[in-house]
N, C-alpha and C positions, 0 to 999 in steps of 0.2 A: 522522423517518426516519433522521436521523443517529444518534440515541440507540439505535435498534434495531440498526443495522448497525455499531456502533463497533468490533467486532472484525474487520471486513472491510477490504479495501483499496478505494481509490477506483475502481479498475477494475471491481471487482465491483458496487459501488454504482451507478455510471453505467450499466453493462450492464443491470442489473435495473430501474432507475427513470428512465431518460431515453431520448430518441431519438438520443442520441449514439452513433456507431459506435465500438466499442472493438475494436481488433485486439490480441488477446492471444496470446502464444506459450506459455501455460501458467501454472500457479500459480507465482508468484515470478519469472517471466520477464518480459521486456519487454511492457508493455501501453500502447498509444498511443490517443489519441482523435482523431476527426475529425468535423467538423460538415458536414452537407448537401453531401457530395461533395467537400469540401476535403480536403487532405492533413493528416497529423499535424503537419507543419511549419507549417501555417497556423492552428494552434490554439495559443492562448496560455494560460498558467496564471499567475494572479496570486494572491499571498498578501498580504492586507491592503493591496492596491494596488500591491505590488511584483512585477514580472515575475520569476518563478522558473523560467521555461523555460531549460534549459541553452543558452548561446550557441554552444557548439561543435557540438552535434548538432542543435539547434533542435527537439528532440522531448522532451517530458516523459514520464517513466515512472510511470504511475499505479499500478502494482502495488507500488511501494515506499513509498507514502504511505498510512498508516492513516487511516481515517475518524475515529478517536479524536482526531486532532490538529486537527480543525476544529470550530467552533461554528456556522458558517453557510456555505452554498455557493450561489452563483448561477451559472446558465448563460446565456450570451448567444449566440444563434444568428446566423450570418451576419456581415456586416461592420458592423452597426449600432453595435457597441461600439468601432470603430476610432477614433472621435473622442475617446475618453478616453485615447488614447495607448498602447493595448495592442499595436497592430500586427497584430491578429488579423483575417484576412480570412475564415477559415472560421467561427470562433467563439471564445469564451473561457470558461474555467472560473475563477471567482473564489471564493477560499477566504478566510474571515474568522474571526478570533478576537475575540469580543465582550469588551470590558473590563468588569470588575466593580468600579466605583468605590466606595470607602468601605465595603466589606464586611469588611475586616480579613483575618485568616488563615483560609482555608477550604480544603477539599480533598475529594477523592473517589477511590475506587479500585474496581476490579472484577477478577474472575477468571472464567475459563471453562475447562472441561475437555471434551474430545471423544474420538472414537475414535482408535486408533493412538497412544495416549498423547500427544495433542495438547493443549497448554495455552496459554492466552493470558492475559496480565495487563496491567493499566495502572493508573497512578496520576497524579493531578493535584494540584498545590499552587498555590493562588491567594493572592496578597497584594494587597489593594486598599486603598489609602489615598486621600486627597483629591487628591494630585498625582501619585502613582506607582502603576502597576498592573503586576503581574508574574504570568505563568502559566507553570508548568513542568510538562511532561507526559513521562512515561516509558511505553514500550510494549514488551512482550516477547511473542514467539510462538515456540513450538517444537513439533516433531512428530517422533516416532521413526520413523514410517512403516515399521514392521516387519511388513509385510503378506506374505501368501503369494501367490506367482505361479507360473505355469507357465514353466519354463526350457526353451527349445528350442535354445539356442545351444551349450551345453557338450557335448551328446551328440546322437546321432541320435534318441533317444527322449525325449519330453517328460517332465519330472518336476517335482513341486511342490517349491518351495524357499522358504524364509523370508528376506526381505530383512533384513539387519542393518546397523546403523550401523557405520562403520569404527572400529577401535580406534586411539587416538592413543598413540604411544610416543615420548617425548622430542621432542615437537613435530612429529613426522612420522608418516605412516601406517605401521603395522606391516605387514610383508609375510610371508606364509607361504612358506617355501622347500620345494618339493616335490622330493625326491630320488628317483631311480630305483634 
C-alpha cells in the first residue's frame, strides 16, 4: 500500500486506508490524526522508535510528511501502546525505515505528472555495508494550479478568470500599478 501511494501525504493515506480520523484543513494545510475519540494531542508519532511529535504544539502535521519517506507503518489504537513509552493515550502512528544490510550502493527514483502542470519526483540512495547503513531520500512536488474559475469579487457580474502564479521580481512579488 505504501508503494502505490508514495506520491501522497500521510494524511491522505490514513484517510483512505484506516479507521483513524484525520482532520484536514485542505491540501497542504494542517492535517491531524485522532484515534477512537481521543484528541490529536493524545496521538503520538514515532519514527524508528523516536517520538517526532512537536513538543510545543503537541500535534503532528501529517500533510507535510510524504509516504515516500517510510518503508513500514504500524498503527496502534487506544492506550495499549503506552507501555512502550510513547505517552499515547488515543493511539500512535509508528513509521519505520528498514535497514538494507550488505547490499552495497543501490538506489531508485520515480516521477509523476498530472493535471494543472503538477509534477512529483523522488529519489533514494542506499548505502548498505556490514556495519553501516544509510538511506537518503529526496522528494519534490509542484503544481502551477492555473485553473479557470468564476470571479464574483471584483465586479457585480461574475466572469471567468484564469488563476496565475505570481511573478517574482528581485525576491519580492511584482505589483501592477493602476493609474486613473
